[in-house]
Each structure stands twice: as structure tokens, then as C-alpha cells.
N, C-alpha and C positions, 0 to 999 in steps of 0.2 A: 504494500500500500504506500502510495506517495505521501510523504509527510514533510513538515518543516520543523526545525528545532525551536523550542522555546528557550527562554533564558534560564529555566530551571535545570538542575543537575540530572541529565539523562532522560527527563520527561520530554515526550514529543507531542506536538500539537498537530493532529491529522489535518491534511489539506481540506477534507470535507468539513471539519469543525471550523476552519477559518472561513469557509464559504458561509456556513451558518451564522457565524459571528458577524460577518459583513451584512448579511440579510437582516439580522436582528438590529444592528445599529441603524440600518435604513428604516426599519419598521418603527423604532423608537423615535427617530427624527420625524417620520410621517405622523406619528401620534401627536408629538408636540406641535407640529405645524397645524394639524387638524383642529386641535383645541384652541390654539392661538387665533386661528382664522374664523372660528365659529362653525367649522364644518362638522365637528364632533362635539356634542353637548349632551347634558343630562348626567347627573352624578352617577346613576346606576350604569349607564352606558360606558362612561369613561372608566369606572372601576373595573367593569368586565373586560375592557380592552387591556387595561393594565395587568389584570390577572393572567390573561392569555399570553401577554408578552413575557411576564415573569415565569410562567410555566414553560414557555419555549426556551427561555434562557437555561432553566434547570435541565430540560431534556437535552439541550445541546451539550451541557456540562457532562451529562451522563454518557452521551454518545462518545465524547472525548475520552472518558475513562475507559469505556469498553474497547475503543479503538486502540488505546495505549496498551491494554492488557493483551489483546489479540496479537499485537506486534511485539510482545515480549518486553515492553518498556516498564518503567517503574510505576506507571499509572495503575498497575494492578494492586496497589496497596491502599494507602489512605485515600487517594483520589477515587479509586473504585468504590470504596465504601461510601464516601460522601456523595458520589454520583448516583449510586443506587438509592440512597435515602432521598436525594432530590427528585429522582424519577417517581418514587412512591408518592411523594407529596404533589408533584407537578401534574401527573396524569389526571387525578380526580379534579384538581383545580382547573385544568384546561377544559375538561368536558363540561364541568358545571358553569364556568364562565361563558363558554361558547353557547350553551343552551340558553343561558339568561340573556345573552346579547341578541340571539336570533329570535327567541320566543319567551320573553319575560312574563312573569305572572300578570303584570299590568301593562297594557300597551304604552309605549313611550309618550304618546301624545296626551295622555291623561295627567292631570295636575296632582292627583293623590292616588294612593293605592286602591285596588279593588276591594269592595266590601266582601266580607267572609260569606261564602255561599252564593255569590252572584257572578254571573257571566259578564265579561267585558269585551273579550275577543269576539269577532264575527257578529257584532251588533252594529246597526247603522247610527245609533244615537247614544250619547253618553251624558251623564250628569253626576253631580256631586251632592251628597246628602247634606242638608243644612238645617234639619229639624233640631230644635234646642235639646231634645231628649232622644235624638235619633229619628229614624223614619220607619213607620209601620207600613207593611205591605198588606193588601187585602185581595180577596179572591175575585173581586169585581170592581168596576170603576165608581166606587161610592163609599161613604162612611158607614152605611148599613151592612156592608158585606163583612163576613168574618175575617179576622186577621190571618194572614198566611205567612208571616215572617216579620222580622224586625232587623233593621240595619243600624249600626252605630253612626254617630255624626261624623261628617267629613271623610267619606270614602266614596269610591266611584262605582256606579252602576251602569249596566248596558241595557238598552231598550230597543224593542223592535217597532214601536209605534205608539199611538195613543187612541183612547176613546174619550168621548165627552161624558162627564158624570157630575156628581155632586160638586157644587162650588166650594172652594176652600180659600180662606182669606190669605192673601199674600203677606208674609211676615215683614216685608220692607216697605209696604204702602199702607195707608190708613183706610182706604175705601175699596181697593181693587180685590176681586176674587179671580181665581183661575179654575176653569171647569175641565181642564185636561188631566187625564189619568194615564200615566205611562205604564206600558206592559213590559216587564222584564223578559229578556231572552230566556228561552227554556228549550229542553230537548224531550220529545215525546215518543221517540221510537228508536230502534236499532241500538248499536253499541254505544252511541253517544248518550242515550238515556241512562244506561247503567254507569257509565263513567261519570256523568253529571251527578248521579246520586252519591257517589263517593265524595264529591265536592260539596255536598250538603244541599243540593237543589231539591225542593219538595215536589210532590205531584201536582199540587194546586197552582193555578195561575197566581201571579203576584203583580198587582197594580199599585203604583205609588203616585200620590198627588204631585203634580208638577209644581205646585205652589211651594213645596219644600225641597225642590231640586234645583241646584244651580247648573245651568246648561254648560256642557263642555264640548258641544257640537253646534254647528250652525242650524238655524231653523229649517233650512231646505232638506236636512237629513231626517226630519221628524214628520212622519206621514200618518194620516188617519188610517186606522186598521180596517175600516169598512163597516157598513151597517150590519152585516151578518156577524162578524167577530165582535161587534159592540152592541149586540142585541140587548144585553143586560144594562146598558148605560142609557143615556138620554140622547135624543136626536140632535144632530148638528143644527145650529140656527138656520132658519129659513131666509127667504129673500128679505133684504132690508128695504124699507121705504123711507123717503125723506120728503116731507111736504113743506114748501116755503110759505111764509106769510109776511109780505113786505109791510113795513111800517112807514108812517109819514116822515120820520127823520132819516130814512134811507136804510135803517137796519133791517135785516131779513131774519124774521123768526123762523125756527125750524122745528118740526116735529119728526122724530126719528123712531122707527119701530122695527122689530124683527122677532118672529116667533122663536121660542126656546132660547133666547139670548139673555144672559145675565147683565150684559153691558153692551152699549153701542157707542160709537165715536164718529166725529166729523173732522176732516182736515181739508185743506185746499192747496191748489198748485197754481203758481203764477210764473210766467216766463222769467227766467233768471236775468235776462238782459233788460227787462223792464223795471228791475228793482234798484233802489238806491244802494242797498247792501243786503247781505244775508243770502240764505238759500231759497230755492223756489218752493219749498214745502213748508206750510204753516199749520200748526194745530189750532183747532177751533173749539171743540167741546167733546166731553165724554161723560156718560152717565147711564142711568137706567133707561130701558126702552120705553117709549111712549111719553117720556118727560117733555114738558113744554118749555123747559128752561133754555135750551140751546139757541143761540142767535149769532148771526154773522154781522159784525159791525163793519159795514162796508167802508166807512170813513177811515177806519184804522188801516185797512188794506190800501186804500187810495193814497194815504200819507206815506206808505212804504214805497210807492212807485216814483220813478224819476220825474222831475218837473218838466214843464214845457213839452209835453207829449203832443204829437199831431195825430195819433191814431189810437183807437180804443185798445185796451189790454184785456186779453181773455183770462178769466178766472174759472177754475173748475173745482167745485165742492164735491167731496166723496164721503158718503156715510157707509159704515160697515158694522156688523156685529163683531164682538171681540171675545175670543176664548180666554184671553189673558193679556197682560201688559205687552204691548208691541206685537201682538199676534192677532191678525184678522181671521175670523172664522172661515168663511168661504168667499174668497175674493170675487168669484164669478157672480155672487149674489149681492154685491154692493150696489148702492144707489148713487146716481151722479146728477148734479145740476150744473149747468154751464151759464156763465154771465160774461158781460164785458163792462169795463169801466172806462167811460169816455174821458177826454182830456179835462173836463170840468169836475171829474170825480164822481159822477153819477153811475150807479150800477144798474144794469138792465139785463133781463134774460137773453141768452143767445143760443137758441136750440140748434143752430147750424155749426156750432163750434167743433173743431177737430178733437177726437178722443185723445186721451193721454197715451204716450208711449208706455209699453209694459213695464220697463224699468222704473219710470217715474211714478206710474200708478202703484207699483209695489211699495215705493217709499211713502206715498200718501196714505196707503192703507195702514202701514205700520205707525205713522204719525197719528192717525185717527185713534189708535188704541194706546196713545201715550198716557202717562199717569199724572197729568197736570191736575191742578185744583179744579173742581167742577164749576166753580163760580166764575172762572176766567172765561172771557169771550174774545174771539179774534175780531 
């Protein structure tokens, strides 16, 4: 075997070991670069990479000892023993660190560890428990269903979707309730069913009120489970209606209603290039369906527009039912009113106005379900 001499007495460093050492130095340098540039992040991920590097160093040391013994060198004494011990320690560490790097118990994208007995991998939506005493799970989307589990505070859960159910008051708002109940991921057949039982997954469905879950995924990943799967819950809100009642001072009173809705909201959109400052989406009102309180103060909107206008400015009001803060129930069932504000500041209906672009409409719907004070009017 080709080898090169070390500085030690009679000990030889095999050429293969030198190659390994060169590779390890490069790997260490790559690790430092990845962390410094932000390409590798997360404490658990960095520790796993460090353990793998340390294990590879120990295995290289062991291979050096074995090569020295086979060549009849002095490495068959203390170096052999130390190398063998390093291998015994390094091999389990290498396997464990690799598994935790590739498939950790909690997906790296989650802010806190998974709750005991709850699935987080292979679920489209994630959230963190924020109940002051933990979060109870129930067999259906409502407070009247039996409990089917309990999770401690500040751990991650994985969900497959939601059903509408009993309203639960939001802990961070004074007046808002959320009617969405999230269904935890589960396994009902095959080998996965028995494996999940070992992890503590019960037979019963587990629904958790979204009011006590801090989202760890975007809203687009949270889907309604469908009328069949949600048969034990409440129907989604129906079509929203918005009836205007102009007043002599130019204010437009609004009556907003929607069946099966706990709360409705109104927001408006104005072309951004027509405004003095700020964004094109403005909150108007939110409250209980059928309330006569909402009103659009047209003078306030007119004052936000640029002066010395030569053409009328279109304004679109949108009303929607809300499942919870910043979450419109069924966007397709929202109500729309279109107006124009002339250069003198007077608002008048404009039935021929162009509809809002989908991206802007989505923003208006979210703003309609904002959690502002109910007495405020745009």
C-alpha cells in the first residue's frame, strides 16, 4: 500500500487517510462558509452536520490505525486501540445525526417542537398551540363534542383542513370569534395506522379550535374539508348582501347580512395612483350580520384623494362574511358596490365600473375581516 511518512517514530500515514483528511478539511470549510452565509441555519441542523463531521473524523482516524496495523507499522498498538474506540462511538453518532438531519422529528420549518402524539410531517397546514392551559382536542368541530386529546402549550400540530363549528373567542381580541375547527392529520388504514398508534395517535378524530392556534403556515394551505366531512359542524356562511342607504350629508349607510355568519366586514379599494399617500385598500367596518351601524363616510375617502383631479375616481366597496380575523369565509359569495367620486368630492353609484383584479380583491376581503374597533367608520 502506498503511504507517506508522518513525523512520528515509525508510524505511517496511509495515502488514503491523507485523501480523507483533505476531504474533511474541505467539508469543515464548507460548513463554516454555509453558516456564515446563511445557507445552513437552525440549531438542530447545524449540530447534526457537526456530529456527522466529527464522526467522519473519528472513522478516518480508525481507518488510519487499521491501515498502519495491516502494513506492519507501529499503529497496531495505542493508535489501534484509540481508533477502535473512536469507531465504536462514531458509527452510532453518524447514523443518528444523518437520520435527524434528513428526517427530524419536527420539520425544520416549524418554530417549536411537535406536540406529543401529533403528526406534523405530511400535513399541509401547521400551527402552534397557544391555549393558556394547553389545547383540548374534540371528536367534532364544536364545544359539545367529547374531548379526544389534550396538547400542552407551545408545541406544533399538523392539520389536514378545517370545518366550521362553534364560535370560540379569540384570546388576543376583545370582540372577535373564530368558527374554524382544524382537523389533525391521522392514519386510518394499513401499516401507517399501526405505526401511528405506537406514537400515541387515538382512533377518534381530533378537532382543535383555530382561535387557540397560532398559524405556522400561510392561509392558502388551509382548505375547507367539504360538506360531507363537516356534516357534524355548521354550514359555511351563505351569500353576503350589502344594501346602501345614502344620507343627505353624503355618507352611505350600509346594511350587511349573511346566513350562518358570526361576523361580517366591509372594506374598499381605490386606485393607488389617485391617493395622496397610503395603500389602495381601506377598512370600513366589521360587526354582527344585519347590524345597521356600518357606514361609509365618503368625505373621508375624498380627502384621501389627490387634489385638482379632472376625472372621477372609482371606489369599490366589498362586504364578506368572516370565519375569523383576516379570513373571509367564501370569497365567491361576497357582495360588491361600485361608486365614483367626482372632482368636487361627491360620490355616486357607478354600476359600469370594472371589477377588481383577483389579487386586489383578495386583499380587500382580508381587510374587511380586520379586527378594528366596531365604532370606527371609513
